N, C-alpha and C positions, 0 to 999 in steps of 0.2 A: 754664409755657410750653406746649409742644405735643408731640405725637408723630406720626410719619408712617412710611409704608412705601412702597417702590417695588419693582415687580416687572417683569422682562422675561424672556421665554422663550416656550415653546410656550403656546398659548391655555389658560387655566385659568379655572374658574368663580370669580367674584369672592367668592362666599360662602366658598370654601375658603381664600382669603387672609384675609378679615376676621373670620370666625367660627370656623373649624375649629381653628386652633392653640390649644394650652393657654394661652398668654399672648398671645392675639390682640389686635389693635388695639382691638377692642370691649372686651375685658377691661381693657386699658390705659386706656381712657376713664374707667373707674371706679376703677382701682387700679394706676396706673403705679408701678413700683418704682425707676426710675432718673431720673425727670424732676424738674424743680424743684417741681412739684406732683403730688400723687397722683391728683387728679381733673382730667380734661380734658373739661369738659362745656359749653364755650361754642360749640358747633357742630362740624360736620364737613364734609368734602368728599370726593368721589370723582371721579377723572378716568380715562378709559379710551379705548383706541384700537380701532377696528373697521375697517369697510370704507368709511368716509366720509373726506373730505379733512381734516377736523379732529376732534379728540377730543371725546367726550361729557363733560359735567360735571354732577354733581348735588351741590348744596350746601344746607345747612340750618342753622338756629340751634338745632335740637333737639339734646340730648345723643345721641351715637351709640348708646348702650346702649338708648335709649328710642324709636328711630324705626323704626316698622314698614315704612315705605316703603323705607328703606335696605335692610332685610333682604329685602324682596320683590324689589327690583332686583338685589341681589347674588346672589340665587338664580336669576337669568335672564340675567345678563350674563357672557359669556365673552370674555376678551381676552388678548392676548400682551404687553400693556404697561399697567400700572396704577399710578397714584399715589393714595394715600389719606392723609387728614390729620384728626386730632382736635385741637381748639383749646382752649387756655387763654389767654384774653386777657391781654395785658400792659398794658392801659389803653384801647385803642380799643374802640368800642362793639361789642356782640354783635349783629351784623346780617349778613344773607346776603352782602352785597358785601364783607365783611371775612373771609369764610371761604375757605380754600384748598381746592383748587389754583386759582391764577390762570391764565387762559388768554389767549393771543393767537395767532391763526392756529393752527398745529399745535403750538405750544409750551405746556407746562404747567410750573408752578413752585410748590413748597412750601417752607416755611421753619419751623424750630424755633429760637427765640431772640428777639433784639430788637435794635433800634438804640437804644442808651441815650441818653436825653435827646432823643428824636426830636421831641417837640412844640416844643422850643426852636429847632430849625433845620430843621423840616419844609419851610418855604418855600424855603430855599436848595437843598435836595435836589430838590424838585419843579421848581424853575426850571432845573435841569440836565437834565431830561427833554426829549428831542427834541420840538419843538412839534407835529410830525405825530403823535406818540403821546399827548401829554398829555391830550387830550380823552377818551381811552378809560379813564382812571383813574376807577373808579366808587366805591371805598370810601375809608376814612380810615386804613387800617393802614400801618405802616411797611413791611411785606412787599411790598405792591403797588407802592409807590414804588421799593423795591429792585429788583423785577422789571422795572419800566419803565426804570430806570437801566441794568440789564443789557441790555435790548433796545436802548436808545440807544447803548450801547457795542459792539454787534455780536453779540448772543447768537445770532442765526440763522446766522452764518457762523463764529464763533469763540467757542463757549460758555465755555471755560475762561478765555480772555483777557477776555471781556466781564464775567464775574463778578469777575475780579481787578480790572479797572478800576473797576467799580461799588463794590467794597469799598474800594479806594484812595480814591475820592472821598468816600465816607461817613466814613471815618476822618479824612481831612483836614478836612472841614467840622466834624465832631464835635469834634475836638481844638481847632479854632479857636474853638469855643463852650465850651471848658472841660471837655469830656468826655474823661477820660483813657483810657477803654476803650470806644469807641463801638460796636463790633460784637461780637455773640454770634450764632453761626449754625451750624446744619447745614442744608443746602439740597439739594434734588433738582430737577433740571430735565430735560426730555426732549422730543424731537420725535416720539416713537413708534418711532424706529429706534435712536438712541443715548441712553443714560442717563448723566447726570453727577451726582455727589454730592460735596458739599464739607463738610469739618469745619474750622472756624476760629473763633477769637475773638481780639480785640485783646489780651486779657489772657493768652492762652495756656492757658486753662482752659475748653475747649469742652464743650458738651453731648455726651452719649453718641451714638455712631453705630457700627453694625456692618454687615458684609456676610456673606452666606451663603458657606459653603465649597463646594467642587466637589461637585456632586450625584452624579456617578458614583462618587467615592471614598466618599461617605457611604452610597450604596446598597450598596456592597461591605461597608462596616462594619456596616450595619444592614439586612440583606436582608429582614427581616420588617416593616419600617416601611411602612405602606400609602401614606402621602403621598409618600414618596421614590420609590415605584414609579410614581407618576402624573406626576412632574416629568420634563421632558426634560433631557438632559445640559447644554444651554446655559442652563437656567433660573438666574437670579440674583435675589437680593433684597438691598435695602439698607433698614435699619430703625433707628429711634431706640433701640429696645432689643429684645433677642432675643425671638422669638415662642415659644420653648420651651426646654427644659432638655437637649436632646440634646447630649451631649458632643462637641465639635469641630465643631458645625454653624454656629457664629457666630464671626466673627473681628472684632476691634475695628479700626475705621478709625483710623489714627494721627492725632495732632494736626497741624493745618495741612496737610491732604492733600486732593487731588482724586482721586476714583475715577471712571473712565470705563468703560462697558460697551457693547459692540456685538457682536451675533451670538455671545454666549457668551464673547467675549474680554474680559478685564478688565485694566486698567492703573491703577496708582497713581502719582501724581506729586506732588511738594511743591506746596503752594499758598501763594503770596505775593501780597498786594495790590499793585497797580500804580497809581501816581499819574501821570496824564497832565499834562504841563506845558502851561499855557495858550499858545495861539498868540500870537506877538509881532506 
């Protein structure tokens, strides 16, 4: 499947997020230890927020470990909110329009997992996307349709509810097509101010997801760690798998949970799909 990371906090050099940790996302692109595949070489993407109204996005079909342009950009971009993703395709073509993060307006979206049997009911899901949004779907991956379903169900005003309603629809349609466990997901989405991360699967056996511990507590525990000295107290990360082996630095996100982060404040709530009843 894939690996991703999300960062929010004081502005940080992207290179320090992607390349500096001992088990960085770049290392994971070659040798993931907790993913469905050890290698995630079917492209990558980087999304970041600066002083423009919408986030910047850089995507490529090159393996992350082998792209000099990515390393060059990462060494010059500083941002207080970053999403990065390395891809292992579950069947859709390796092409730039299928690489994460997906963007619409100020929102970014990344996904690790799959919609099982997607090719058999892709049309049904696509037809549920709001007609005003449908023309902006550029690729062929299940994640992009998922993102546009969440937008259709109100992502911009109610992110948790919108993802819940999108997953409810996907599960309903998938099961009507004979798929017992349609959804496997860890997801991150952000507007640059609030970050939302989800861990859920229809089977109840979701892919791995972790969030960072409180930076001030870790700094007290490890006063000589140089990276901790550079992070602000409100810095938070959510990752597919830990970026290092520092004891106590990474906490597992529970099964069927949504994690929301804003201004360093973090909240976990249970995540349950919601199926909207059709209008009579």
